[in-house]
C-alpha positions in Angstrom: -2.2 69.7 -203.3 -0.3 66.4 -201.7 -1.7 63.3 -202.6 -4.4 61.9 -199.8 -1.9 59.1 -199.3 0.3 61.2 -197.8 -1.9 62.9 -195.4 -2.9 61.3 -192.0 -6.4 61.7 -191.0 -6.9 63.6 -187.7 -8.5 61.8 -184.4 -11.6 62.9 -183.1 -10.8 61.9 -179.8 -6.8 62.5 -179.7 -5.1 66.2 -180.2 -2.4 67.1 -181.9 -0.3 66.2 -178.6 -1.5 62.9 -178.2 -3.4 63.7 -175.5 -7.7 63.3 -175.0 -9.3 66.4 -176.1 -11.0 68.0 -173.5 -14.8 67.6 -174.0 -13.8 63.9 -174.5 -12.5 63.3 -171.1 -15.9 63.3 -168.6 -17.5 60.3 -171.1 -14.0 58.5 -171.0 -13.9 58.6 -167.3 -17.4 57.2 -167.2 -16.5 54.5 -169.6 -13.2 53.5 -167.8 -15.6 52.9 -164.7 -17.7 50.4 -166.5 -15.6 47.5 -166.4 -14.0 45.3 -169.1 -16.2 44.5 -172.0 -19.0 46.7 -170.7 -19.0 48.5 -174.2 -18.9 45.2 -176.5 -22.4 44.1 -174.1 -23.9 47.5 -174.6 -23.2 47.4 -178.3 -25.1 43.8 -178.4 -27.8 45.1 -176.4 -28.2 48.2 -178.9 -28.4 45.9 -181.7 -31.2 43.9 -179.7 -33.4 47.1 -179.2 -33.1 48.1 -182.9 -34.1 44.9 -183.6 -37.1 44.6 -181.0 -38.5 47.8 -181.9 -38.7 47.9 -185.5 -35.6 48.9 -187.6 -34.9 45.8 -188.6 -37.3 43.3 -190.1 -40.1 41.5 -187.9 -38.9 38.0 -188.9 -35.2 37.0 -189.3 -33.6 37.1 -192.6 -36.0 40.0 -193.9 -34.9 42.4 -196.3 -35.1 45.0 -193.5 -33.0 42.9 -190.8 -30.1 44.7 -189.3 -30.6 47.5 -191.2 -29.3 50.0 -189.3 -26.9 49.8 -186.2 -25.8 52.7 -183.6 -22.5 52.2 -182.0 -22.4 52.6 -178.1 -19.4 55.1 -178.5 -20.8 58.7 -179.3 -19.2 61.5 -181.1 -18.5 64.4 -178.9 -18.5 67.9 -180.3 -17.4 70.9 -177.8 -19.9 73.8 -177.5 -17.7 76.1 -179.2 -17.2 73.8 -182.2 -21.0 73.1 -182.5 -21.6 77.1 -182.3 -19.1 77.4 -185.5 -20.7 74.6 -187.4 -24.1 76.3 -186.5 -23.3 79.4 -188.0 -21.8 78.0 -191.1 -24.9 75.5 -191.6 -27.3 78.6 -191.0 -25.6 80.8 -193.9 -25.5 77.8 -196.1 -29.3 77.0 -195.7 -30.4 81.2 -196.1 -28.3 81.0 -199.1 -29.6 78.0 -200.6 -33.1 79.0 -199.9 -32.3 82.2 -201.7 -30.8 80.7 -204.6 -33.9 78.5 -204.9 -36.0 81.5 -205.1 -34.1 83.1 -207.8 -33.8 79.9 -210.0 -37.6 79.4 -209.3 -38.0 83.2 -210.0 -36.6 85.9 -211.7 -33.6 83.6 -212.4 -31.2 86.8 -212.0 -28.1 84.4 -211.3 -28.5 83.0 -215.0 -28.5 86.1 -216.4 -25.6 87.4 -214.7 -23.7 84.9 -215.4 -23.0 83.6 -211.8 -24.3 80.1 -212.7 -24.2 78.2 -215.8 -27.5 77.4 -217.4 -26.6 73.6 -217.8 -26.9 72.8 -214.3 -30.3 74.3 -213.7 -32.0 73.4 -216.9 -30.4 70.0 -217.5 -31.1 69.1 -213.9 -33.9 66.7 -213.2 -34.3 68.5 -209.5 -35.5 71.7 -211.6 -39.3 71.3 -211.8 -40.5 73.5 -214.7 -44.1 73.4 -213.2 -42.8 75.2 -210.1 -41.2 78.1 -212.0 -43.0 81.4 -211.3 -41.2 83.3 -214.3 -40.6 86.6 -213.4 -42.0 86.6 -209.9 -40.8 85.7 -206.5 -42.3 82.1 -205.6 -43.9 81.4 -202.0 -41.4 80.9 -199.6 -39.9 79.1 -197.4 -38.7 76.9 -200.3 -36.2 75.2 -197.7 -37.8 74.3 -194.5 -35.3 71.3 -193.5 -31.8 71.2 -194.5 -28.9 68.5 -194.0 -25.3 68.7 -194.8 -22.7 66.1 -194.8 -19.4 67.1 -193.2 -15.9 65.6 -193.4 -13.5 67.0 -191.5 -9.8 66.9 -193.0 -6.3 66.7 -191.8 -6.2 70.2 -191.1 -9.0 69.9 -188.6 -11.3 71.9 -190.4 -15.1 70.6 -191.3 -16.2 70.8 -194.9 -19.2 70.1 -196.9 -19.6 66.8 -199.0 -22.9 67.6 -200.0 -26.1 69.6 -199.0 -29.3 67.8 -199.0 -32.6 70.0 -199.5 -35.0 67.4 -201.1 -36.2 65.4 -198.2 -33.0 64.5 -195.9 -32.9 61.3 -194.4 -31.6 61.1 -190.7 -33.3 63.5 -188.3 -35.7 60.7 -186.9 -32.9 58.0 -186.9 -30.7 60.6 -184.8 -33.4 60.9 -182.6 -34.0 56.9 -182.1 -30.2 56.6 -181.6 -30.2 58.9 -178.8 -33.4 57.5 -177.4 -31.9 53.8 -177.1 -28.7 54.9 -176.2 -30.2 56.6 -173.5 -31.8 53.6 -172.2 -29.1 51.1 -172.9 -26.4 53.2 -171.4 -27.8 55.7 -169.2 -24.7 56.3 -166.8 -22.7 57.9 -169.8 -24.8 60.7 -169.9 -24.9 61.3 -165.9 -21.3 62.6 -165.7 -21.3 64.5 -169.2 -23.7 67.4 -170.0 -25.1 66.7 -173.1 -27.6 69.1 -174.8 -30.8 67.6 -175.5 -32.4 67.2 -179.0 -36.0 67.3 -177.7 -36.3 71.1 -177.9 -35.6 70.7 -181.8 -38.4 68.5 -182.2 -40.7 70.8 -180.2 -39.7 73.7 -182.3 -40.3 71.7 -185.3 -43.6 70.8 -184.2 -44.8 74.3 -183.7 -42.9 75.3 -186.7 -45.2 73.2 -188.9 -48.3 74.8 -187.2 -47.0 78.2 -187.9 -46.2 77.4 -191.3 -49.8 77.0 -192.5 -51.7 78.9 -194.7 -53.1 81.9 -193.6 -56.4 82.2 -191.7 -56.1 78.4 -190.7 -57.1 78.4 -186.9 -56.4 74.5 -186.5 -54.0 73.3 -189.0 -54.2 70.0 -190.3 -50.5 68.5 -190.5 -49.6 65.1 -192.4 -46.2 63.3 -193.2 -46.0 62.1 -196.8 -44.1 59.0 -197.2 -43.2 56.6 -199.9 -44.7 53.8 -198.1 -43.8 50.8 -195.6 -41.9 49.2 -198.3 -39.4 52.0 -198.7 -36.2 52.2 -197.0 -37.0 55.1 -194.9 -40.3 54.3 -194.1 -39.5 53.5 -190.4 -38.0 57.0 -190.0 -40.7 58.7 -191.5 -43.2 56.8 -188.9 -40.7 57.8 -186.2 -40.9 61.4 -187.2 -45.0 61.6 -187.4 -44.8 60.4 -183.8 -42.3 62.9 -182.8 -44.0 65.8 -184.9 -47.5 64.6 -183.8 -48.8 64.5 -187.5 -50.5 61.8 -189.4 -48.7 59.4 -191.4 -49.9 59.4 -195.0 -49.2 58.0 -198.5 -50.2 59.3 -201.7 -52.8 57.0 -202.0 -54.9 58.6 -198.6 -54.6 61.9 -200.3 -56.9 63.7 -202.9 -57.6 67.3 -204.0 -61.3 68.2 -204.1 -62.4 71.7 -205.3 -58.9 73.1 -205.4 -57.9 71.8 -201.2 -55.8 68.6 -200.2 -58.1 66.1 -198.2 -57.1 62.7 -196.1 -59.1 60.0 -197.4 -60.8 58.3 -194.0 -63.4 55.7 -193.2 -65.7 58.5 -192.4 -65.0 61.0 -195.0 -62.2 63.6 -196.1 -60.3 65.6 -193.7 -58.9 68.5 -194.9 -54.6 68.6 -194.9 -52.9 72.0 -194.3 -49.2 71.3 -194.3 -47.6 68.5 -196.0 -44.0 67.9 -194.7 -42.8 65.7 -197.7 -40.8 63.0 -197.9 -41.4 62.3 -201.4 -39.3 63.1 -204.3 -40.9 66.5 -205.8 -40.9 64.8 -209.5 -43.2 62.2 -208.4 -45.8 64.2 -206.3 -48.3 65.3 -209.1 -48.8 63.0 -212.2 -50.6 65.8 -214.0 -48.0 68.1 -213.6 -44.5 66.0 -213.6 -43.4 64.1 -216.6 -42.5 60.6 -215.7 -44.2 60.2 -212.2 -46.6 57.6 -213.6 -49.5 57.2 -211.6 -47.9 57.7 -208.6 -48.7 61.3 -206.5 -51.7 63.1 -206.1 -53.3 64.5 -208.9 -53.8 68.3 -208.5 -51.4 68.7 -205.5 -49.5 71.1 -207.2 -52.2 73.1 -207.9 -53.4 73.1 -204.6 -50.2 74.3 -203.4 -50.2 77.2 -205.9 -53.3 78.4 -204.6 -52.1 78.8 -201.2 -54.5 76.4 -199.6 -51.5 73.7 -198.6 -48.1 74.5 -197.7 -45.5 71.9 -199.3 -42.3 71.3 -197.1 -39.9 71.2 -198.6 -41.0 72.6 -201.7 -41.0 70.6 -204.6 -37.8 71.3 -206.5 -35.9 72.0 -203.7 -33.7 69.2 -204.7 -32.1 71.2 -207.9 -30.0 72.9 -204.8 -28.2 69.4 -204.2 -26.4 69.3 -207.6 -22.7 68.6 -206.6 -21.5 71.1 -209.3 -23.0 74.1 -207.3 -20.4 73.8 -204.7 -17.9 75.4 -207.4 -20.0 78.4 -207.4 -21.7 79.0 -203.8 -18.6 81.3 -202.8 -19.5 83.8 -205.3 -23.3 83.3 -205.2 -23.1 83.8 -201.2 -21.3 87.2 -202.1 -24.0 88.3 -204.5 -27.1 86.9 -202.8 -26.1 87.4 -199.0 -23.4 90.0 -199.2 -21.2 87.5 -197.1 -18.0 85.6 -197.4 -19.1 81.8 -197.2 -18.3 80.4 -193.8 -18.5 77.0 -194.1 -16.7 75.8 -197.6 -17.3 72.4 -199.6 -14.6 70.2 -200.4 -12.9 71.3 -203.1 -15.0 71.3 -206.3 -14.4 72.1 -210.1 -17.0 72.1 -212.7 -15.8 70.6 -216.0 -17.5 72.8 -217.9 -15.1 75.4 -217.1 -12.4 75.9 -219.6 -9.3 74.0 -218.9 -11.3 72.1 -216.0 -11.1 68.4 -217.5 -7.6 68.9 -218.5 -6.7 69.6 -214.7 -8.5 66.6 -213.7 -6.7 64.4 -215.9 -3.4 66.0 -214.8 -3.7 65.7 -211.1 -4.4 62.8 -208.9 -7.2 62.5 -206.1 -10.1 63.9 -207.9 -13.3 62.1 -207.7 -15.8 62.4 -210.6 -19.5 63.0 -210.4 -22.3 63.8 -212.7 -22.9 67.5 -212.2 -26.2 67.4 -211.1 -27.4 64.4 -209.6 -24.0 63.2 -208.1 -24.0 59.9 -209.4 -20.6 58.5 -209.7 -19.3 56.5 -212.9 -17.1 53.6 -212.7 -14.0 55.1 -213.9 -13.9 57.7 -211.3 -10.1 58.5 -210.7 -7.6 60.7 -212.5 -7.1 60.2 -216.0 -9.9 57.3 -217.0 -12.2 60.0 -215.2 -11.3 62.7 -217.3 -11.7 60.6 -220.5 -15.0 59.4 -219.3 -15.9 63.2 -219.2 -14.4 64.2 -222.9 -17.1 63.7 -224.7 -19.6 65.8 -222.5 -17.5 67.6 -219.8 -20.2 70.0 -218.8 -22.3 67.3 -217.3 -19.4 66.3 -214.8 -18.0 68.0 -211.6 -15.0 66.4 -209.6 -14.2 67.1 -206.1 -11.2 66.3 -204.1 -12.3 64.6 -200.6 -9.7 64.8 -198.0 -9.3 61.4 -196.1 -12.0 61.7 -193.2 -11.3 62.2 -189.4 -11.3 58.8 -187.6 -13.3 57.9 -184.6 -13.2 54.9 -182.2 -15.7 52.3 -182.6 -16.6 49.4 -180.8 -15.1 46.2 -182.7 -14.8 42.2 -181.4 -11.4 43.1 -180.1 -12.0 46.3 -178.5 -11.7 49.8 -180.1 -10.8 50.4 -183.5 -10.8 53.8 -185.6 -13.3 53.9 -188.3 -13.5 57.2 -190.8 -16.7 59.3 -190.3 -19.1 61.4 -192.1 -21.4 63.9 -190.1 -24.5 64.6 -191.2 -26.3 67.8 -189.3 -29.9 69.0 -189.4 -31.1 72.6 -189.6 -35.0 73.6 -189.6 -36.7 76.9 -190.7 -39.3 77.8 -187.9 -41.0 80.6 -190.0 -38.6 83.1 -188.7 -35.1 82.0 -188.2 -33.4 78.7 -188.8 -32.7 76.4 -186.2 -29.9 73.5 -185.8 -30.5 70.2 -183.9 -27.9 70.1 -181.4 -26.5 66.6 -182.4 -27.0 64.7 -185.5 -25.8 61.3 -187.1 -22.1 60.3 -187.4 -22.0 58.2 -190.4 -19.3 55.5 -190.1 -17.4 54.2 -193.2 -14.7 51.4 -194.2 -13.2 53.5 -196.4 -12.2 57.3 -197.2 -14.8 57.9 -199.7 -17.8 58.4 -197.7 -19.9 60.8 -199.9 -23.4 60.1 -201.4 -27.2 59.5 -199.9 -27.2 58.1 -196.2 -27.7 54.4 -196.9 -30.6 52.2 -195.5 -28.0 49.9 -193.9 -24.7 50.9 -191.8 -23.3 51.8 -188.6 -23.9 55.0 -187.2 -23.1 57.1 -184.1 -25.1 59.3 -181.8 -23.7 63.2 -181.6 -23.5 65.0 -178.4 -23.0 68.5 -178.3 -21.7 69.5 -174.9 -23.7 72.5 -173.2 -21.8 74.9 -171.8 -22.1 75.9 -168.1 -25.4 77.7 -167.0 -26.8 77.8 -170.7 -30.3 78.2 -171.2 -32.3 75.4 -172.9 -35.0 77.4 -175.2 -38.3 75.5 -176.7 -41.1 76.9 -178.3 -43.1 79.8 -177.2 -46.7 78.8 -176.0 -48.9 78.4 -178.8 -52.4 80.1 -178.4 -54.9 78.0 -180.3 -58.5 78.4 -180.3 -60.0 75.7 -178.1 -60.4 72.1 -180.0 -63.4 70.1 -179.7 -63.3 66.7 -178.3 -63.4 63.8 -180.8 -63.8 60.1 -180.4 -64.7 59.2 -183.8 -63.7 55.6 -184.8 -63.7 56.5 -188.6 -61.0 58.9 -188.3 -58.5 56.3 -190.0 -57.0 56.1 -193.5 -58.9 53.5 -195.9 -55.4 52.0 -196.5 -54.9 51.7 -192.5 -58.2 50.1 -192.0 -57.3 47.7 -194.9 -54.1 46.7 -193.4 -55.4 46.1 -189.9 -58.5 44.2 -191.3 -56.1 41.7 -193.1 -53.9 41.5 -190.3 -56.2 40.3 -188.3 -57.8 37.7 -190.7 -54.2 36.1 -191.4 -53.5 35.9 -187.6 -56.7 34.0 -187.3 -56.1 32.1 -190.3 -52.6 31.3 -189.0 -54.2 30.4 -185.7 -56.9 27.9 -187.2 -54.3 26.3 -189.3 -52.3 25.2 -186.0 -55.7 24.1 -184.6 -56.2 21.6 -187.7 -52.4 20.5 -187.3 -52.9 19.7 -183.7 -56.1 17.7 -184.3 -54.6 16.0 -187.0 -51.5 15.1 -185.1 -53.6 13.6 -182.4 -55.3 11.4 -184.2 -52.5 9.9 -186.6 -49.9 9.9 -184.2 -50.3 6.1 -183.6 -50.1 5.2 -187.2 -53.2 3.1 -187.1 -56.3 5.3 -187.3 -59.4 3.5 -185.7 -62.7 3.1 -187.4 -64.3 6.0 -186.1 -61.3 8.3 -186.2 -61.2 7.7 -190.0 -64.1 9.7 -190.8 -62.6 12.5 -188.4 -59.4 12.3 -190.3 -61.1 12.6 -193.5 -63.3 15.7 -192.3 -59.7 17.2 -190.9 -58.3 16.9 -194.4 -61.0 18.6 -196.1 -60.1 21.3 -193.5 -56.6 21.2 -194.0 -57.4 21.8 -197.6 -60.0 24.7 -197.3 -56.8 26.4 -195.0 -54.3 26.1 -198.2 -52.4 23.1 -197.1 -51.2 21.8 -200.9 -52.2 18.3 -201.4 -54.9 17.8 -198.7 -57.6 18.4 -200.8 -56.4 14.9 -202.7 -56.2 12.9 -199.2 -59.2 10.8 -199.0 -60.4 7.7 -197.0 -58.0 5.2 -195.3 -54.8 6.8 -197.0 -55.2 9.8 -195.3 -53.1 9.1 -191.9 -50.4 8.1 -194.5 -50.6 10.9 -196.5 -51.2 13.8 -194.1 -47.6 14.0 -192.8 -46.2 15.1 -195.5 -48.5 17.6 -196.3 -48.4 19.2 -193.0 -44.5 18.9 -193.0 -44.9 20.9 -196.9 -46.6 23.6 -195.5 -43.5 24.8 -193.4 -41.4 24.8 -195.9 -40.4 28.2 -197.8 -43.5 28.4 -200.4 -45.6 26.4 -197.7 -49.2 27.3 -196.6 -47.9 28.5 -192.7 -44.6 30.2 -193.8 -46.4 32.3 -196.1 -48.8 33.3 -193.6 -46.0 34.3 -191.2 -44.6 36.3 -193.8 -48.0 38.1 -194.4 -48.4 38.8 -190.9 -45.0 40.2 -190.8 -45.3 42.3 -193.9 -48.7 43.8 -192.5 -47.4 44.1 -188.9 -45.0 46.4 -190.8 -47.4 48.2 -192.6 -49.5 49.2 -189.3 -46.2 49.8 -187.5 -47.2 53.6 -186.8 -50.6 52.2 -184.9 -49.0 50.2 -182.4 -47.1 51.1 -179.4 -43.4 49.8 -178.8 -45.1 47.2 -176.3 -47.4 46.1 -178.7 -44.8 45.9 -181.7 -42.6 44.1 -179.4 -45.3 41.5 -178.4 -46.3 40.8 -182.3 -42.8 40.4 -183.5 -41.3 38.7 -180.4 -43.7 36.1 -180.1 -44.0 35.7 -183.9 -40.3 35.2 -184.3 -40.6 32.4 -181.7 -43.1 30.7 -183.7 -41.1 31.0 -187.1 -38.1 29.6 -185.0 -40.2 26.8 -183.3 -41.6 26.0 -187.2 -38.1 26.1 -188.5 -36.8 23.4 -185.9 -39.7 21.1 -186.5 -38.3 19.6 -189.6 -40.7 16.9 -191.0 -41.6 15.1 -187.5 -45.1 15.4 -187.3 -44.9 15.4 -183.4 -42.4 18.1 -183.3 -44.6 20.3 -185.8 -47.5 19.7 -183.5 -45.5 21.2 -180.4 -44.2 24.3 -182.6 -47.9 25.1 -183.1 -47.9 25.7 -179.5 -45.7 28.8 -180.3 -48.1 29.6 -183.1 -51.2 29.3 -180.8 -49.1 31.6 -178.2 -48.5 34.3 -181.0 -52.2 34.2 -181.8 -53.0 34.5 -178.0 -50.8 37.2 -177.6 -52.0 39.4 -180.6 -55.9 39.1 -179.1 -54.3 40.1 -175.5 -52.5 42.9 -176.4 -55.3 44.3 -178.7 -57.9 44.0 -176.1 -55.8 45.4 -173.4 -53.7 48.1 -175.2 -55.7 49.5 -178.3 -58.4 52.2 -177.9 -61.6 50.8 -179.2 -61.5 53.0 -182.2 -61.0 52.7 -186.0 -57.4 50.6 -185.8 -58.8 48.2 -183.0 -62.3 48.0 -184.7 -60.8 46.9 -188.2 -58.4 44.3 -186.6 -61.2 42.7 -184.5 -63.5 42.7 -187.6 -60.7 40.8 -189.4 -60.4 37.9 -187.0 -64.2 38.1 -186.5 -64.9 37.3 -189.9 -62.2 35.0 -190.6 -63.2 33.1 -187.5 -66.8 33.4 -188.4 -66.1 31.9 -191.8 -64.0 29.0 -190.6 -66.6 28.1 -188.1 -69.3 27.6 -190.4 -67.0 25.8 -193.1 -65.4 23.4 -190.6 -68.3 22.8 -188.8 -70.0 22.0 -192.2 -67.2 19.3 -192.7 -67.4 17.8 -189.8 -71.2 17.1 -189.8 -70.7 15.9 -193.3 -71.3 12.3 -192.1 -74.1 9.8 -192.1 -76.5 10.3 -189.0 -75.4 7.0 -187.4 -71.6 8.3 -187.5 -72.5 12.3 -186.5 -71.1 11.7 -183.1 -67.8 11.5 -184.3 -68.3 14.6 -186.1 -69.9 16.4 -183.3 -66.7 15.3 -181.3 -64.4 17.0 -184.1 -66.6 20.2 -184.1 -66.3 20.6 -180.6 -62.5 20.1 -180.4 -62.1 22.7 -183.3 -63.9 25.6 -181.8 -62.0 24.8 -178.5 -65.4 24.0 -176.4 -65.2 20.8 -175.4 -64.5 21.7 -171.6 -67.3 23.8 -171.7 -69.5 21.2 -173.2 -68.4 18.8 -170.6 -69.0 21.2 -167.6 -72.5 21.7 -168.9 -73.8 18.4 -170.2 -71.1 15.8 -168.7 -70.3 13.0 -171.2 -73.8 13.2 -173.1 -73.2 13.9 -176.8 -76.1 15.3 -178.6 -76.4 17.5 -181.8 -78.6 20.4 -180.4 -76.6 21.3 -177.4 -73.2 20.9 -179.3 -74.4 22.8 -181.9 -75.8 25.5 -179.6 -72.6 25.9 -178.2 -70.4 26.5 -181.2 -73.3 28.7 -183.6 -75.9 30.3 -181.3 -74.3 30.9 -177.8 -73.2 34.6 -177.9 -71.4 33.9 -174.6 -69.0 31.6 -176.0 -66.0 33.3 -177.8 -65.2 30.4 -180.4 -69.2 30.2 -181.4 -70.4 31.8 -184.5 -73.1 33.7 -182.6 -70.3 35.7 -180.6 -68.0 36.4 -183.9 -71.4 37.6 -185.8 -72.6 39.8 -182.8 -69.1 41.3 -182.7 -68.9 42.1 -186.6 -72.5 43.7 -186.1 -71.3 45.5 -183.2 -68.2 46.6 -184.9 -70.0 47.7 -188.2 -72.3 49.7 -186.6 -69.6 51.7 -184.9 -68.4 53.2 -188.4 -71.6 53.0 -190.7 -73.6 55.9 -191.1 -77.3 55.6 -190.0 -78.5 55.6 -193.4 -76.4 52.6 -194.8 -76.9 49.8 -192.2 -76.7 47.0 -194.9 -73.5 45.4 -193.8 -75.1 45.4 -190.1 -77.9 44.2 -191.1 -76.6 41.2 -193.1 -74.5 40.4 -190.1 -77.6 40.3 -187.6 -79.4 37.9 -190.5 -76.6 35.4 -190.3 -77.1 35.6 -186.2 -80.7 34.9 -186.8 -79.9 32.1 -189.5 -77.6 30.4 -186.6 -80.0 30.6 -183.9 -82.7 29.4 -186.5 -80.5 26.3 -187.0 -80.2 25.3 -183.1 -83.9 26.0 -182.6 -84.8 23.5 -185.4 -82.7 20.9 -184.4 -84.1 21.1 -180.8 -87.9 20.5 -182.5 -86.3 17.9 -184.8 -87.8 14.1 -184.3 -84.1 13.0 -185.0 -81.4 15.0 -184.4 -78.7 13.0 -185.9 -80.5 13.2 -189.2 -81.2 16.7 -188.9 -77.5 17.6 -187.9 -76.4 15.5 -191.3 -78.5 17.6 -193.3 -76.8 20.9 -192.1 -73.6 21.0 -194.2 -75.0 22.5 -197.8 -76.8 25.4 -195.2 -73.7 26.0 -193.3 -71.5 26.2 -196.8 -74.2 28.8 -197.5 -73.5 30.8 -194.4 -69.8 30.7 -194.9 -70.3 32.2 -198.5 -72.6 35.0 -196.8 -69.8 35.4 -194.7 -67.4 35.6 -197.3 -69.8 38.2 -199.1 -70.0 39.8 -196.2 -66.0 40.5 -196.2 -66.6 41.6 -200.1 -68.8 44.4 -199.0 -66.7 45.7 -196.2 -63.5 46.0 -198.7 -66.2 47.5 -201.4 -67.5 50.0 -198.7 -64.6 50.8 -196.6 -61.4 50.2 -198.7 -62.5 50.8 -202.1 -60.5 54.4 -201.9 -57.4 52.8 -202.5 -55.7 53.4 -205.4 -55.5 49.3 -206.2 -57.4 46.5 -204.3 -55.8 44.5 -201.7 -55.4 41.1 -202.9 -53.6 39.1 -200.4 -55.7 35.8 -201.0 -54.3 32.4 -199.9 -52.8 29.5 -202.4 -55.2 26.5 -202.1 -58.4 28.3 -200.9 -62.1 27.8 -201.9 -63.1 30.1 -204.5 -65.6 31.6 -201.7 -62.5 32.3 -199.5 -60.5 33.8 -202.5 -63.3 36.2 -203.3 -63.2 37.3 -199.8 -59.7 38.0 -200.2 
C-alpha cells in the first residue's frame, strides 16, 4: 500500500474532472447570489446564536465558552450516496447487536474461535454483571448507534469507529440544522434537503414502544451525567426533542424492585431510561470501580424487566477498535452476509506476525485493542516496540487521508479534512438512519477518537429524490391521560437549584442597592454628621452581604475605607464577582427548565452586568453606574419569571428563593438602620426606606413628615408593597402551601407566624408613647426575625431537598452565622 503522504485526498465538492458535483450545484448557485462576504457574516451570526442559546458559557471566559461551532457551508450528500451508507450502517448495527447478544449470552463466537477472548474478558466495557450465562439477554441491547466515517482517496467511505455506548452528536446535529435554518434560510429554499424531524418523531415513538410489556402510559427519562459534564447541553436538547424527563443518578431510586424519580410530591415510576451514562457507572452495587455514583439496584430492576435501559449496560464492549479486524468473518457467521460498509484496514497485534508487519510498514496508527487509547509513540517501528511486551493489548489501523470539504475562513473558503458521524436508531421493529449527521472538521489527517466537546462542525444535508415520501411514525393508540397540574412534579435537585438561583439573584440585587446607597453618601468625600450614622449602618449591611473588610469599618473612617472595600468586591474573588459566577452556574443547571427566550434574557443581561463591572475598575462612581446593569439583570429575571413561567414547581421555588432572601435582608437591614439613639432615628428611617425602594411611596402617602410607625408599616407590614417584609412572608406562605400536604403545614405556619410578628411590631409602634424610643428598641427583635427566616430556609432544605445525594452548600463568604446556616 502506498504511503499516505503520496495520496491526494478527495474533494467532497469537486468531481474527478474538476467540475462541481451535481448535488452541490443548487446550493452553490444560491450562495453565489448572496453577495461578497455573506458567508463570513453568516458564520459570525451562527457563532453568536450558539453563544446566546446555551452552548457557550453563561459568562465570557467560562470553560464552556465557544465550545462548539458550526460552519455555515454544509456537507451535501446525494440521495444515492446516502442510500448506500444507510444500508451499510443498518447492516453494521444489526451485526453489532447480534454480536453483543452472543457475548452477553451463549458466547458461541468465543467457542468457535471467531473472536479472541482477550478482546472480551480484558475489555473494561465487558460488564460481567450483565452476562446471562447460556441464555440470550433481553433485546435490544443496542438502541442508538453512531458510526464515524472517512472517505478515502478512492472515493469510498470506510468506518473509523463504531459508537455503541452513549453516542454523542444527534442533539448537536439537530441544533446545527435548526440554527443554520434560522441564520441562512435562503440556502434551504433552492435545495430539497431531507428533514431530520421525522427521525426524532420515530425515536420518540420508539421509546414509548420499547417500554416493558403491559405498561399503559410509559414514563421515559433521559439519564445525564450532570450539568458539569461536557455533553450536558446535548442531553438537555435530546430530552426536549424526545419529550422525556432529564434526570441525574441522584434523582433516581429503586424501591421494591422498581425504578422511581424522586420529586417534591413523592416517587414517580420510570419505565424507560435512555442512558447517557457509561454502563460501568450505573449501579454501584454491581459495578466495581463505580464508587458511590449510579443508582443502587438499577441493574436488578432491569434484569427483572420492570425498566428498559437504552443502550443496555455493557454495549460499550462493541466499541473495541480491534473488533474491526474480525467483523467481516463475524458478519458472515452471524448474518450470513458480506460486510457492506468496511472498516479502515485494521489488524490485531495478537495475531501471529502482526506486530512484525506494523514494525516493517509505515502508515500504521497504534491503539489499545479494547478502549482505543493512542500511546505517545503511535507510528511505525516505535509503535511496534511499544506493543512488543504485550501485543495482544494493541491494534493497528491504517487511516487514509480524509476527504476535504470547503470551510469558511477569514480569507474566504479553505479545504479542511472531515470525519462524518451518522446515527441509527432501532425503533423496536427495524433500524432507522438519520437523514443527515454531524461532519466533524479537523486540522490534520488523524481524526479518529470520541467526539470532542470543542471544535468546528458542519450540518449534513441529504438531498431528497423527486417525489420521495416523508415517512413518520404511525399514530400511537394510547389510553386517555388524566389532566395534571401538580406543582410538585419536579425533581428535588431541580427545585434546590431554582431556589438558590432565586436567592443569589436577589442577593446580587441587594448588594447593588447597598453599593449605590453608599456611593451617594460618600461621593463628596466629606460625610455630613447626620450621614455618618447612615454610612456606619451601610457598612454593617455590606459586611452582612459578604463584602470582605466591611465589618472592620467603623465611625468616621467609614467614608475613606468603604471605596476600597467595594472595589475589592468586583475583583476575581470578590463578593459581587462570586455571586455572578454562582448565578451563571445555577442558570446552566436549570437550563432545561428555561425557554430559549428566558435563557437569553438571563444570560444577555448577566453578561452585560459583568461587562459593566469589569470596566468599572476601582472608581466608586463607575462602580455605582455598573450597579444599574446589575439591577437591570435582577429586574429582567423577575419580569421573565412573572410573564413566562407557568405557576408550577419551577416558578414556585425560584420565587420562593427570592422571597426568602429578600425577607431576610429586609429584617436584617431595617435592624441595622434603626440601631441608633432615639434622637437620631430619623436618619435610620430614611436609610430604611431607601434600601427598601419605598421612598416615593412614602412621600406620596405622608408627604415630608417622617415618623417611625408609618415608615415601618410601609416596609414591614404593608402586603401591597413588593419591597415590604409582609409581601415576602405572604408569598412564602402561599408558595409553600402549594407544595405542602395537608398533614404537614409547619413551614407555611411559620411564615404566617412571622407575618403576624411584623404586623404586631407596627401595631405596638402606633400605640407607643414615644415612637422613636420604640423604634430604637427594635433591632434585637428584627435580628431574631432574620434568624427565624434563616431557620425557615433550613426547613425548606430539609423538607424538599433532603433527597439529594449531597447537601447544597452555597453559602457566601463573610456572611453572618445565621445566613451561612440558611445556605
